[in-house]
N, C-alpha and C positions, 0 to 999 in steps of 0.2 A: 596230213604228214607230207613233207616235201619229197620230190622225186629222188633227191639225193639220199634221203633216209631210206626210201623204199628200195633203192638199188642196194644200199649197204646191208639191208636185212637178208639179202640173198645168201650170205655166207653163214647166217644162223639157221635159215630155213632149209637150204640145199647146199651143205658144205662140200659134198662131192663135186657138184657142178661148179661150185666156186673155185675149188682147187684146180679142176681141169682148165677153167678159163684163165686162171693165174699162170699155169704152165704154159698155155698157148701164147698168152701175152708176153711171158718171159722169153719164149723162143724168138718172138719178133723183136723184142727189145735187144736180146743178145746179138742177133744178126746186125742190127743197126749200130750198136755199140761197138761191135767187133770191127765194122768197117771204119768207124770214126777213129777208134784207137789205133788201127793199123796205119792210117795216114799220120796221125799224131806221133806214133813210134818212129815211122820212117823219117819224118822231119827232124826229130831230135837226134836220131842216130846219124843222119846225114850231117847235122851241125857238129856232132862230136868228132866226126871224121875230117871235116873241113877246117875246124878250128886250129889244130896243130899245123896244118899246111899254111894257113894264114899268118900265124905267128912266125913260122920259119921264114916266110917271105918278108915280114916286117923287120926282122932282126937284121937283115942284109940290105933292106931298102932305104931310100932317103927318108930323113926325119919327117918330111912333108906327108909321106904316106901314113906314118904313125899318127901324126896330128889329124889326118883325115879320118883314121880309124876311130880315134876318140870322139871326134865330132859325130861320126855315125853311131857310136854308142849313146851319145847324148840324145841324138834324134830318136833312137829306139826307146830310150827312157821316156821321152815325151809321148810316143805312141802308146806305151804301156800305161803311163798315167791317164791318158784319155780312155783307154779300155777299162781301167779301174773305176772310172767315174760312171760307167754305164750301169753298174750295180755294185753294192757293197760286197756281194758275195764273190766278185771277181778276184779280189785280193786274197792273199793268204793261201793255205793249202786246200781248203774245201771241206774237209771231213768235219771240223767243228761247226761249220755253217750247216752242213747236212744234218748233223745231230739236232741242231735247232729247228730245222724244217720238220724232221720226223717227230719232234716233241711238241710241235705246234707253236713255237716261239716266233717263227718267221714264215714268210710265204716265198716260194721259189718261182721267180720269173725265168723259166727255163731257157727260153731262146736267147735272151740277153746274157745269161750266165754262161751258156754253152759256148756262144761265139766269143765272148770276152775272155773266158778262161782258156779256151783252146788257143786263141791267137797270142794272148799275153804270155802264157807259159812257154810256148814255142820260141817267142822272141827272147824272153828272159833267160831260160836255160840255154837256149842256143847261143846267147851272148856270153855264157859262162857262169851265170849265177849258181851258187852252190845250193841248189834247191832240187826237190824231187818231183817226179812225174806221177807217182803212185796216187797221192791224195787228189791231185787234180783229175786223174783218170777216174777215180771213184765218183767225183762230183760230176764230171762230164757224163758218166754212165747214168747217174741219178737224174740229170737233165733230160736225157733221152727217154728214161722211164716216165718222167713227168709229161713229156710231149706226147708220148703214145697214150698215156692215161687220159689226157684231156681231149686228144683227137678222137678217141674211142668212146668218149662220154662216160668214162668210169666214175664211180662214187669216190668221195674224198677218202673214205676208209680204204678202198681198194688202191687208191693212188699211193698210199703210204707203203703198201706191199710192192707196188711196181717201182717206186723210188728205190727201195732196198734192192729189188731185183736188178735194176739198172746199175746201182752202185756195186753189187757183186759182180756183174758182167764186166764193169770197168776194171775191177781188181783182177778178175780172171784173165782178161785180155792183155793187160800190161805185164803181168808176171807169169803168164802161162801156168797158172796154178788154180784150177777149178775147185779142188777140195778145200784149199786154204781160203778161197773166196767165200765158200759156204760158211766156214767156221767164223771168218771175219764178220760176215753180216749178222751173225747171231751174237758173237762175243763182244764186238765193239760197237756196232750200230744199234741193233734191236735190243741188246742186253737181255733177251730171253728167247726161248725156242717156241716156234709156232709152226704146225704142219702147213698152214696156208703160205706162210712166208717161205717155207722150205721148198714148195713147189715152184714158186715164182723164181727164186734165186737159182734153183736147180736147172730150170729151163733156160734162163739167161746165161748161166755160166757155161753150160754145154754149147750153146749156140755161139756165144762170143769166142770160146776156145776154138771151135771148129773153124769159124770164119777167119780168125787171125792166123792160125797155124796152117790149115789145110788150103784155104783160098788165097790168102795174101802171103803166105810163107814166112810169117814173122817168127823168128827164132826166139829162144829163151833169153831173157835179159842177162842172166848170169850163166856164162858157159863154163862152169867149174868142172863138169864131167864127174867122173867117179873119184872119190878120195878114200884113203884107207880107213877102215873101221877101227875104233878105239878098242884094244883088247881088254877083256875083263881082268880086274886085278888092281894094282897100285895106280895105274893111270886114271882110274875113276876118281881117286882123290883130287887129282888135278882138274877134273871136270867140275867138281864142286867149287874148287877155288876160282876156276874160270867164270863160273856163274856168279860168284860173289864179286869178282873183279869187274866183269862187263856189266853187271847190274848196278853196281855202284857208279860206274861211269855213265850209264843210262840215266840214273837218278840225278847225277850232277848236270847232265845235258838239259834235263827238264828245268832245273833251277836256273841255269845260265840263260836258257831261251826265254823264260819269263822275265828275267832281269833285262835282257835285251829289248823285249817289247816295251817295257816300262821306260828304258833309257831313250829309245827312239821317240816314243810319244812325248816325253818330257822336254827333250832338247832339240828335236827336229820336227816341229809341228807341220811344216810345209810339205804337201804331198809331192810337189815338184822336186825338192831336194831329196826326199826320202826314196824316190825312184832313181834319180840321177846318181846319187852317191854309190849305191851298189854296182851300178853298171860301170862307172869309172873305176871302181876298185877291182872289178873283174878284169878290166883291161890291163891294169897294172900287174895283177897277180898272174896274168897269162904269160908275162915275161919272166916273173920271179919263181912261181911255183905252180905251173899249169896242171899238175896232178890233182889239185884240189878243186878245179873248176867243174861245173855242171853236176850232175847227179852223182857220178863216180862209179857206175857199175863196171866200167872198163878197168878200173883200179882193182876191184875184187878179182876179176879174171886174171889180171896180171900177177897178183900176189899168190894165187893158187898155183899158177904155172911156174913162177920164178920168185921164190921167197926173198924178201928184202932184208937188209941188215937192220939191226935194232935202231940205230940212229936215224936212218932214213924213214923208218916207219913212224918214229916219234915225231919227227918234224911234220910229216904228211898228216898224222893224226891231229896234232895241235892246230895246224893250218885248216884242215877240213872242219874240225870242231868250231873254231872261232869264226870262220867265214860263213858257215852254215847258219849260226845263230845271228850273225851280223846281217845276212841277207833276209832271213825270216823275220827278224825283229823289225825290219824296215816296213814290212807289210806288203811287199811286192808279191805278185802271183807266183805260187810254187809251193810245194809241200816239203815235209820232213821225212816221209816214209822211206824213200830211197837213201837219203843221207844217213838215217839211223842205221839202216842195214849196212851201209858202207863203213860207218864208224864202228859198228860192231865187228865187222871183218878186220879192221885195223886193230881194234882192242884184242882180238884173238891172235892176230899176228905179233902184237907186242908181248902178250903173255907167253906164247909159244917160243918166241925168240929168247925171252929171258929163261924159260924153262930148259931149253936146249943148252944155253950157255952154262947153266947150273948142273947140267947132266941128268935132269930129272925127266926128260922127254926125248924120244928118238926124233931126229930131224925129219924122218919120213912122215911123221904125224903133224907137221906144221900146217899143211894145207887143210887137214881135218879141223884143227883148232881155229883156223881162219873162218871156216864155215860155221862152226859151233859158236863162235863169238858173235856172229850175226844174230843168232837166236837169243843169246843172253842180253845183249844191248837192247834189242827190240823189246824183250819181256821186261827189262828194267825200266824202259822209258814209256812204251805204249802199254805195258802191263796186259798183254794178251798172249799168254804162254802157249795156249792151244794153237792159235794162228801161227805163232812163231815156229812151233814145232812142225806143223804141217807144211808151212811154206819152205822150210829148210828140206824137208823130205822130197818136195816136188822140185826144188832147185837141184838137188843132187840126183834125183831119179832113182832113189833107193831107200828102202825102209830099214836097212841094216843099221842105220845110225839113230833109230828111233829112241832107244833108251839113253843114249848119250845126250841127244838133243833135249829130251824131256828133263834130264837131270840139270842141265845148264839153265834152261828156261825157268824151271821151277825155282832154282836157287836165286836167280836174278829177280824174279817177281817177288820173292820173299824179302829180298833186300829193299825193294821199293816199299813193301808193306811195313817192314820193321823200322824204316827211317821216316815214316809218316808221309810217304809220297802218294801221289794219285796218278792215274793214267794221264799222259800229256794231253791227249785229245779232250778229256773231260776238263782239264784245267783251262785249256783254250776255249772250250765251249762256255764255261762259266764266265771267262773274261768277256766274251762277246755278249753274253746276257747283261753283264754289268755296263756295257757301252751302249745300251739303249734298245736291246732286243725286246720286243713286246709280244705278248701272247695273242694269237688270233681268236676271234670270237665265232669262227665258222663251226658248225655242228658236224661231228664225225662219229662214226661207230668205231670204237676202239676194241682190240682184242688183247687181253692181258693174260699172262700165264703166271699163276701163283707159284713162286719159288719157295723152296724149303728154307725156313728161317726168316722169311719176309714178314713184313708188318701185317700182311693180310692172312697169313696161314694161322689157322686155329681160331679165327674170329668169325662171328656171325655177320651176315650181310648188313644187318641193321646197325651193327657196332662200328662200321667203317664209314669214314667221311669220304663220300664219292665227289665232293666238290659241290659248288653252288648249282651246277647245271648237269650233274651226272645222274644217270638212270640206268640201273642194271637191267639188261633186256634178256639175258640168257646165261646159264652156267652149264658147261659141258664137263663131265667127269669121265674121261675115256670116251666110250661110245654112247654114254647115257646122258640124256638131257635132263637137267634138274630145274624145278621152278625156283626162280630167285627170291624166295621168301625171306623175310627178315630174320627168321630163325635158322636158316641154312648156314652151317658152319663150313667154311671154306678149307680145303686141303691142298697140300702141295701137288702141283700138276693140274689143278682145275683150270679150265679156260673160261674166262669171264668176258662177256660182250656187253660193253658200256657205251650208251649214248651220251656224249659229253661235247665240250668245246675244245678246240685244238689247244687253246692256251692252258687247259687243265691236264693235258695228256702227261706232261712230264712228271707231275706229282703222283699221278696214279701209277705210272710205270715204275717209279722208284719204290712206291709202296708194295707193289706186287713183286718186284724183282730184288730188293735189297733187304738185308737184315737190319731193321730198325724199328723203333717204337714210335709212339706218339702220332699214330695216324688213325686213331679211333675217335668215336664220339664220347667215350667214357670220361 
């Protein structure tokens, strides 16, 4: 038996010690991620403050200065193109790539991706590309987790937990939202709950939040403060309508984003042109509609404090929507997490402005609907309503909006379901698999949690196809260990430990976590 497998068996034989070690490793990862994200956040915030000053100068300066600025944008695009060539995972947002790594479809070269993603996102978003910092922060955190895992000689199975811990730390650090980072790690990345994973993410989220807030003084990304609560009564009908409205827009965003990816790939195959065009477009839009540049968190803060008129909101929404899919479709580094939240805020502003004009909503509740729209659009696009709800709770710093947020997020997620939609990150992950992602043949110990209604629930161990190289090593039901005999019938909540190859992880995780048939030997 290899040393890697022997190390992996630790969490079957001594789960308490394994969880303690994961928590300790998570604390270390969180400290490192917090420091990296604090620098990353400072650079991007500095760029957001300097950009308007630069454009004010260029408007009054000689045309030669403007020409020089566009040449500088071209030079930045060349640097970003070079960084993208370091590794295929440098491009895009990062979360779909991380899903591929966690499911064994690809291998993470953490140092290259960490450097390339950090530098390219700072240059791209700093130049004004309408992309987000959230997804790259998650990937940067995962890279730090991988680095710690390999430096400490952890097993491949343990590395998957530490990757998720690093990703959760990146989320917690960039959004100042440790609770939402926990839920995001389970709801979007792991797709199941694991006590082992909980300890790693818990440690990393605590440490990352402490480092960014208490040591480096990083404030919240959204300074919305306290907003009025929606009173019980007729206003709740408007919440359901807001959920449908923002969810439909989120679903539309997913479709247009995939169309943009197809269009760029078909008509602009050259990587040089695909990086240069968005940079030049950002330069032009900086003179015409500067509100849509960069991630846009400043725009949310402005709308909460000073509600805009309907016409202005509509123009900014359309511009932000189109420029975001334009930039992301080109493949340049940057995510959609933050733009999705900003578009959600704009959708809430549109809805509330129309409702106020019709006399259906008091103007004092407009800031509240801006914030609730963020949850709706997020749930309609990313289809993670629990993460959306908790994130909004932590953004507002109050749980008095919990019922309203859940109403909006649930309705938005249902709109995605009823229209045949899928979570955008799952769609992007499947696209990346179709572009040549291959499964790894490295042996790992996988931990699976049997979900209610999944293909594994109610089946005997011998009736399940564990893959060509899968072997069930142990089954844990609560605190009781069960022998993995062929006649053992699996129940919801069972923890299964399977020795398999990384390339087969995805199919096993889907069988354990999704309600589907056809995964048996029958």
